[in-house]
C-alpha positions, 0 to 999 in steps of 0.5 A: 452975252446970255448970262442965264437959261429959260427951261422948261421943267424937266420934271423926274424920269418915270418907270414903265411896265408897258412899251405903249405908256412908255411911248405915250409919255415920250409924245408927251415929252416931247410935245412940251420941248417943242411947243416951249420952243416954238412960243419962246421963238415966236415971242423972240422974234417980236421982242428979242430977248436980252441976257438970257439964253432958251433952251428945251431937251430931247426925251430919252428912254433907258433901261439897266440890264444886270445879267449875261443870261442868253437870250433867244439867239435866233432873234437879231435885235431886241435885246443888248449884247452885255450888262449896263445902261442902254439909252437913247434920245427920241425924236418925233415919237409920234413918226416912231410910234409903232416902231418903238413900241415895237421895239421897247417890248422885245427888250422889256420881254427878253430882258425881264425890265422896266424901262425908264423915260424922261429927259435928256441933257442932249438940247434940241435945235430951234430948226428942229422944234418948229419944223412940224408948225407951218407957221414959224420958220427959222430965219437966216443969220443976221436977219433975225433983231438978235444973234440966234446962236446966242440964244438958241440952240442950233444943229451941232454936226459935231454930235451929229454922226454915224458913230453908232452905226460904224461901229467907232462909238465909245461910251467911256467910263461909266457911260451908257450904250446906245440903244438905238442905231441913232439920236435924235439929232441924227435922226432929225438932221436926216427927216429935214434932208429928206424933205428937201431932196424928195419934195415929200414928208418923212410920214409918207414913207413906206417899208419897202423902198425901190431905188431907180436912176430913170424917169421911166419908172416913175411913170409906170409907178403910178400906172401901176399905183392907180390900178392898184387903188381902183382894186378895193382889194390890194390893201393899198390906200393912196398914192403919193407925189413930189409936194405931198400931193396925195390921192385915192381915186384911180382916176383922180389928178395928180398935181406934182410941184412945179419945181421937182426935187433933186430925188423925187419919191413916190409911195404907194402907202398902206394904212401900216406902212408897209407899202412902197416907195420909189425914189429917183435917185437920178445917177451917181454914187453921191447921189445914192449915198444921200438918199441911203443916209437918210432913208435909213433913219426911218428904218425900212424892212427893205431897199432895192435897186432897180436901174440899168446897166452895161451888161459886160458879157458878149453872150448878153442881150440888151433887157437881160436881168442881172441878180447881183450876188456881190459887189466891187466897190469903185464908187469912192463915197463910203471907204471913209464909213466903210473900208472896201474891205468888208465884204457885202454879201448877197442876203438869202433872203432878198435873193429867193424874192427878186429871182422867183419874181423874176421867174413870176413875170416872166413865166420862165423857171429853172434852167429855162430862167438863165436865157434872161438872168444872170447872178454874178458881181456888180461894179460900181463905178464913179465915172460914167464915162469910164469907156473914155478913159485907158481901158486896159487897167479897169477891163481886167479888173471887171474880168478878175472880179468875174463881173457881169455888169456896171453901173454908178449906184448899186454898189453904193446903195447895196453897202449902205445897207450892210452898214446901217442893217438895212437888208438891201438888194440889186436887180438891174436890166442892161441898157447898153454893152459898150465892151461889145458897140452896143451904146446907149444911144437914143433910138437903142434906148428908146426901143429898149425902154419901152418893152422892158421897164414895165416889166423890170419894175414890176418884178422889183413890186413883186419882190417887195410884195413877197418880203412883206409877208415874210415875219421881220425875225427872217428878214432882219437876219442876223448876217447884218449883225456886229459884235457889240449891237443896239437893241433896237433895230 
């Protein structure tokens, strides 16, 4: 067994009065750890190390406050809830440069403190350290001439969890409170999962995310993206598809990866990251949870579900819209993380943006808008064929909850938005009415898709563009913050 550790020089913590300089130092430390591990791993693959364990660490940033002085209570982030030491480990500071700079500037300004930057005592797993070097891949256990876990650190799921965002984290006596909602290992885990499930690099994800459950929306999104690239005043710079295929010209071919991933993602990019990402999550709450679990670490400014649903009222027509203002959560996938007794409220900022977008696209306003849009409770179930079971119980619950629509993903996406403090919303389109004899059959579906998908997607895009122009301090409201929150969004 290894008897000694080989580590790079840890150095001393450095104090900064500038957020930009602090983030630059985080980048230096992070790159040094990655470089050390990449070189050590390449050497180990040629000459297996004997009696040594090789380790490098994540950088970290910390602040310390001593006062209970009130800050601007209108802001939901950028401040700590009580004095003490607050810290977080950091990964990919290059990817999160703007986010880190913004959050640190706010904390420093609100509390009048310095920030200290140095190495943490959290080991950096070798899989995450080499992820940025295409020349290196970590072989599966047993493929190398040495036992990987005896020499290098590997991902540790016992420390990769959601305790902070779930509100169950305990610092312990004398311990530091978290400064950010996710630790470095948790972020790295999700960045790796995102690449796997969506077949696009995390760098391409934009701050405004649309989720859908049908490929038709992807086709319309690409058509819209090409139109925007043809407009020099649109502000959009490129369009990215699976396999990281990227185009900057409207008529350029987009060569996607031959094997499509589980949740294909497409990104209409702007230079500052304020563009729109569309994720086809497919069907079911499990996929909805998986996608949002991992996209959350990128700290998007909003995500909205624009999918199809079953209309539950006889007065609804195929093609009508449903704006969710409450959720009946029978998806079950989040019950352990967010108990069903926790209310998931509608967010006024998102609701207004969606309703105004519907009015704009349909040219209907006020009372006339009720002709094709209902606001009400959306029920999300974990059984796609719920109609085949004895229906008296489910139908009674749906009626008692005042549900107007049913799907499998919306409540999951909203609940995870609530859990991760990401502003969320839902605008669904009625594609069938199973309680009233209108099932989703091939002929009906075909006609429906042709007439409704483009309009529905355009409403989602317009809502996101409206939210993009909203000040962050208004969009990220206090409604999603608990008693003892992290300073970082």
